[in-house]
C-alpha positions in Angstrom: 47.2 -211.6 -41.7 44.7 -213.2 -39.3 45.9 -210.9 -36.5 45.7 -207.9 -38.7 42.2 -208.9 -39.7 41.1 -209.3 -36.1 42.6 -205.9 -35.1 40.8 -204.3 -38.1 37.5 -205.8 -37.0 38.1 -204.7 -33.4 39.1 -201.1 -34.0 37.8 -200.0 -37.4 34.2 -199.2 -38.1 32.5 -201.9 -40.1 31.9 -199.9 -43.2 34.1 -201.9 -45.6 33.8 -205.5 -46.8 37.5 -206.0 -47.5 39.1 -208.6 -49.7 41.3 -211.2 -47.7 44.5 -209.6 -48.9 47.0 -207.4 -47.1 48.8 -205.1 -49.6 52.2 -204.0 -48.4 54.2 -202.5 -51.3 54.4 -202.1 -55.0 55.8 -200.3 -58.0 53.9 -198.9 -60.9 51.0 -201.2 -61.7 52.3 -204.1 -59.7 51.5 -204.5 -56.0 52.6 -207.2 -53.5 50.8 -208.7 -50.5 52.3 -209.7 -47.2 53.1 -213.2 -48.5 55.1 -211.9 -51.4 52.4 -212.5 -54.1 52.4 -210.0 -56.9 49.3 -208.7 -58.6 48.6 -206.5 -61.7 46.7 -203.6 -60.3 43.7 -202.8 -62.6 41.9 -200.7 -59.9 44.5 -198.0 -58.9 42.9 -197.5 -55.5 39.6 -196.8 -57.2 41.0 -194.5 -59.9 43.4 -192.6 -57.5 47.0 -193.6 -58.2 47.2 -192.1 -61.7 50.8 -193.0 -62.3 50.8 -196.1 -60.2 52.4 -197.1 -56.9 55.5 -195.3 -55.6 55.8 -193.1 -58.7 59.2 -191.4 -58.3 58.4 -188.0 -59.7 55.3 -187.7 -57.6 57.1 -188.9 -54.5 59.9 -186.4 -55.0 57.5 -183.5 -55.3 55.6 -184.6 -52.2 58.8 -185.2 -50.2 60.3 -181.9 -51.2 57.2 -180.1 -50.0 57.1 -182.1 -46.8 60.5 -180.8 -46.0 59.5 -177.2 -46.4 55.9 -176.7 -45.2 53.3 -179.4 -44.7 50.4 -177.2 -43.8 49.5 -173.6 -43.3 45.7 -173.3 -43.6 44.0 -170.9 -46.0 44.8 -167.9 -43.9 48.1 -167.6 -45.8 49.3 -167.9 -49.4 51.2 -171.0 -50.5 52.8 -171.5 -53.9 51.6 -175.2 -54.7 48.0 -174.2 -54.1 48.2 -171.3 -56.5 50.3 -173.2 -59.1 47.7 -176.0 -59.2 44.8 -173.6 -59.5 46.5 -171.8 -62.4 47.3 -175.1 -64.1 43.6 -176.3 -63.8 42.3 -173.0 -65.2 44.8 -172.9 -68.0 44.1 -176.5 -69.0 40.3 -176.1 -68.9 39.6 -172.5 -69.8 37.8 -172.1 -66.5 38.4 -169.2 -64.1 38.8 -170.1 -60.4 39.2 -173.1 -58.1 38.0 -174.0 -54.6 40.2 -176.8 -53.1 38.9 -179.3 -50.6 39.7 -182.9 -49.5 37.4 -185.2 -51.5 35.0 -185.6 -54.3 32.0 -185.4 -52.0 33.2 -182.0 -50.8 33.9 -180.8 -54.3 30.3 -181.7 -55.2 29.0 -179.9 -52.1 30.8 -176.8 -53.3 29.4 -177.2 -56.8 25.9 -177.4 -55.4 26.5 -174.4 -53.2 27.8 -172.5 -56.2 24.6 -173.3 -58.2 22.3 -172.4 -55.4 24.0 -169.2 -54.5 24.1 -168.1 -58.2 20.4 -168.9 -58.6 19.5 -167.1 -55.3 21.3 -164.0 -56.4 20.0 -163.9 -60.0 16.5 -165.5 -59.8 15.6 -165.6 -56.1 16.3 -168.0 -53.1 13.3 -170.2 -54.1 15.4 -171.4 -57.1 17.2 -174.1 -55.2 16.4 -177.5 -56.9 19.3 -179.5 -58.3 18.4 -182.0 -61.0 20.6 -185.2 -61.1 20.3 -188.5 -63.0 19.0 -191.8 -61.9 21.9 -194.3 -61.3 24.2 -191.4 -60.5 26.7 -191.3 -57.5 27.9 -188.0 -56.1 29.2 -188.8 -52.6 28.3 -190.0 -49.1 27.6 -186.8 -47.2 23.9 -186.3 -46.5 23.7 -183.7 -49.3 25.6 -185.7 -51.9 23.7 -188.8 -50.9 20.5 -186.8 -51.7 22.1 -185.8 -55.0 22.9 -189.5 -55.7 20.1 -191.1 -57.9 20.2 -194.5 -56.2 17.6 -195.4 -53.5 19.9 -198.0 -52.1 22.1 -195.3 -50.7 19.2 -193.3 -49.2 17.2 -195.7 -47.2 19.2 -195.8 -43.9 20.0 -192.1 -43.7 16.7 -190.2 -44.1 15.8 -187.4 -43.9 18.3 -186.3 -46.5 19.0 -182.8 -47.6 15.9 -181.6 -49.6 15.9 -180.0 -53.0 17.0 -182.8 -55.4 15.1 -184.4 -58.2 16.3 -187.4 -60.2 15.5 -188.1 -63.9 16.5 -191.0 -66.2 19.8 -190.8 -67.9 19.7 -190.0 -71.6 16.0 -188.8 -71.4 16.3 -185.1 -72.2 12.6 -184.6 -72.3 12.1 -185.9 -68.8 15.0 -183.7 -67.5 13.5 -180.6 -69.1 10.1 -181.3 -67.7 11.5 -181.8 -64.2 13.6 -178.7 -64.4 10.8 -176.5 -65.6 8.3 -178.0 -63.0 10.7 -177.1 -60.2 12.6 -173.9 -59.5 15.9 -175.2 -60.7 19.3 -173.9 -59.7 21.5 -176.4 -61.3 21.8 -179.7 -63.3 24.5 -182.1 -62.2 25.7 -185.0 -64.4 28.5 -187.6 -64.7 29.4 -188.1 -68.4 30.2 -191.7 -67.4 28.3 -193.0 -64.4 31.0 -194.9 -62.5 29.4 -196.4 -59.4 26.2 -196.7 -61.3 27.7 -199.3 -63.7 30.2 -197.5 -65.9 27.5 -196.2 -68.2 28.5 -193.5 -70.8 25.9 -190.8 -71.5 24.8 -190.2 -75.0 26.4 -187.3 -76.8 23.1 -185.8 -77.9 21.9 -185.9 -74.3 24.9 -184.1 -72.8 24.9 -181.5 -75.5 21.1 -181.1 -75.0 21.6 -180.5 -71.2 24.3 -177.9 -71.8 22.1 -176.0 -74.3 19.1 -176.2 -72.0 21.1 -174.8 -69.1 22.3 -171.9 -71.2 18.7 -171.2 -72.4 17.3 -171.3 -68.9 20.2 -169.7 -67.0 20.6 -172.9 -65.0 24.1 -173.7 -63.7 25.5 -176.7 -65.6 27.5 -178.9 -63.3 29.7 -181.9 -64.3 31.0 -184.4 -61.7 34.5 -185.4 -62.8 35.5 -187.0 -59.5 36.1 -190.4 -61.2 36.2 -189.5 -64.9 38.6 -186.6 -64.5 42.4 -186.0 -64.8 43.0 -188.1 -67.9 40.9 -191.1 -66.9 38.7 -191.2 -70.1 41.4 -190.3 -72.6 40.8 -186.5 -72.4 41.8 -184.3 -69.4 38.1 -184.2 -68.4 35.3 -186.4 -69.8 33.1 -183.4 -70.8 35.7 -182.6 -73.4 34.6 -185.7 -75.4 31.3 -183.9 -75.9 32.4 -180.5 -76.9 30.5 -178.8 -74.1 31.5 -176.1 -71.5 30.3 -176.7 -68.0 29.8 -173.8 -65.5 31.3 -175.9 -62.7 33.5 -179.0 -62.7 34.1 -181.1 -59.6 37.0 -183.5 -59.4 39.1 -185.5 -56.9 40.5 -189.1 -56.9 43.3 -189.1 -59.5 44.3 -185.5 -59.2 46.2 -186.1 -56.0 48.0 -189.3 -57.1 47.2 -190.9 -53.7 46.8 -187.9 -51.3 43.3 -186.6 -50.4 42.5 -183.6 -52.6 39.3 -182.3 -54.2 38.7 -179.3 -56.5 35.6 -177.4 -57.6 36.5 -175.5 -60.7 34.4 -172.5 -61.5 33.6 -171.2 -65.0 33.0 -167.6 -66.0 29.3 -167.6 -65.1 30.0 -168.4 -61.4 33.6 -167.4 -61.0 32.7 -164.6 -58.5 29.8 -166.3 -56.8 31.8 -166.9 -53.6 33.0 -164.3 -51.2 35.1 -164.6 -48.0 33.3 -166.8 -45.5 30.9 -168.4 -48.0 32.9 -171.6 -48.1 36.0 -173.0 -46.5 38.2 -176.0 -45.7 40.9 -176.4 -43.2 42.9 -178.8 -45.3 41.8 -177.7 -48.7 44.7 -176.6 -50.9 47.2 -178.3 -48.5 50.6 -177.6 -50.0 51.8 -181.2 -49.9 48.7 -182.5 -51.6 48.9 -179.7 -54.2 52.5 -180.3 -54.9 51.7 -183.9 -55.7 48.8 -182.9 -57.8 51.0 -180.4 -59.8 53.3 -183.4 -60.5 50.3 -185.5 -61.7 48.5 -182.9 -63.8 51.6 -181.5 -65.5 52.3 -185.0 -66.9 48.8 -185.7 -68.2 49.8 -184.4 -71.6 48.6 -185.1 -75.1 51.0 -188.0 -75.5 49.7 -189.7 -72.3 46.1 -189.1 -73.2 46.6 -190.6 -76.7 48.2 -193.6 -75.0 45.2 -194.0 -72.7 42.9 -194.0 -75.7 45.1 -196.6 -77.4 45.0 -198.9 -74.4 41.3 -198.4 -74.1 40.8 -199.5 -77.7 42.8 -202.6 -77.1 40.8 -203.6 -74.0 37.5 -203.0 -75.8 38.5 -204.9 -78.9 39.9 -207.8 -76.9 36.8 -208.2 -74.6 33.8 -207.2 -76.7 32.1 -210.3 -77.9 34.4 -212.6 -76.0 32.9 -215.8 -74.6 31.3 -215.2 -71.2 31.1 -211.5 -71.7 27.8 -209.8 -72.6 29.1 -206.2 -73.1 31.8 -203.7 -72.4 31.1 -200.1 -71.5 32.8 -197.0 -70.5 35.4 -194.6 -71.9 39.2 -194.5 -71.8 40.6 -196.5 -68.9 37.2 -196.4 -67.1 35.7 -199.7 -68.3 32.8 -201.9 -67.2 32.6 -205.5 -68.2 29.2 -207.3 -67.9 30.0 -211.0 -67.5 27.6 -214.0 -67.8 28.7 -215.0 -64.3 28.3 -212.8 -61.2 30.8 -210.0 -61.2 31.9 -210.6 -57.7 32.9 -214.2 -58.6 34.9 -212.9 -61.5 36.8 -210.4 -59.3 37.6 -213.1 -56.7 39.0 -215.5 -59.3 41.0 -212.8 -61.1 42.5 -211.9 -57.7 43.4 -215.6 -57.2 45.2 -215.5 -60.5 47.1 -212.2 -59.8 44.9 -209.5 -61.2 43.1 -206.9 -59.0 39.8 -205.7 -60.4 36.8 -203.8 -59.0 33.0 -204.1 -59.4 30.3 -201.5 -60.3 26.8 -203.0 -59.7 26.7 -206.1 -61.9 29.9 -205.3 -63.8 33.6 -205.9 -63.4 35.2 -202.5 -63.4 38.7 -201.6 -64.6 40.5 -198.4 -63.5 44.2 -199.0 -64.1 46.9 -196.4 -63.8 47.0 -194.1 -66.8 50.6 -195.2 -67.6 50.1 -198.9 -67.1 52.5 -200.7 -69.5 50.8 -202.4 -72.5 52.3 -205.8 -71.6 50.6 -205.7 -68.2 47.3 -204.6 -69.9 47.5 -207.7 -72.2 48.4 -210.0 -69.3 45.5 -208.7 -67.2 43.0 -208.8 -70.1 44.0 -212.4 -70.9 43.3 -213.4 -67.3 40.0 -211.6 -67.2 38.9 -213.1 -70.5 39.8 -216.6 -69.3 38.0 -216.2 -66.0 34.9 -214.9 -67.7 34.9 -217.8 -70.2 35.5 -220.5 -67.6 32.9 -219.0 -65.2 30.3 -219.1 -67.9 31.2 -222.7 -68.8 31.7 -221.8 -72.4 
């Protein structure tokens, strides 16, 4: 481990503050380090390994495609790409899909769709994108500009212009900003993940959707972290009964391989023409084959089970000693402890449970199919650590 850490520090850019653990293998929601210690994985690679580690059905789909065609570029047709796009459209009622490699790229595509639609229907001066304070939309210069957190901006200015941030759940402020600027689109996360696992109010989300319809503004929903079953519905906007014009997603859709998707609704389905956007690796047949395996198993029974596990976690931790509040939706959960969240995460790791943080909260993003007995074990450890750290 010491040698690996030294090599990492020598050859890898210093963009990550890694935990002092080398993970080497796993199965399902259990992972092992190089010393043989087993952990319950409550982070799933930041919401990526939807069916856990070394999922056999996913691995079989990926391996089969690897043995046939690992890449072709978008100059040619491939079946997995088309099959996944069809599945996404059928499951959402939306019309077309652009594939890329990441959530940031999916959000870039969403922003392009809104600006191109507005330019063609209102004029090129309609380019402003309204997003929310405390949002997070990616790390490219444009998606950093879309992100409503100054901490991500300060070292990389000047950022892409044309973004305005308003407070979450303040519909009046959003409308005022949108009408004061020539607005192309409004981009929201129904649950702000990196911003602290904060769920938006139903009245606010419905109000944004209605306002966008009234003003012919493109309604964009970022489902990078919330999507693909994470919140107990296929996509989080479905909790609110709204219909976005564009949905961006990534993370859990690929099951562990890099894949992003920008899903276009009826309003913008034909906004792009050949040459307007592109991605060398987007729609890669291996990634798409894995994603078809994932998405086809995110069915009603699994989603109901996600909601059941979520209810258990909330009921077990809300009001528990050392815990101030529990937020989120489905298996995207934020725990605000009395003690510093980073301290809680380190002690949970020492006791065999891997958690994440989001600002001042402990964040949980376990695999969608994590067994209930592991959920209960992990929750017990988290509750004990929070109580002891608060000296209750």
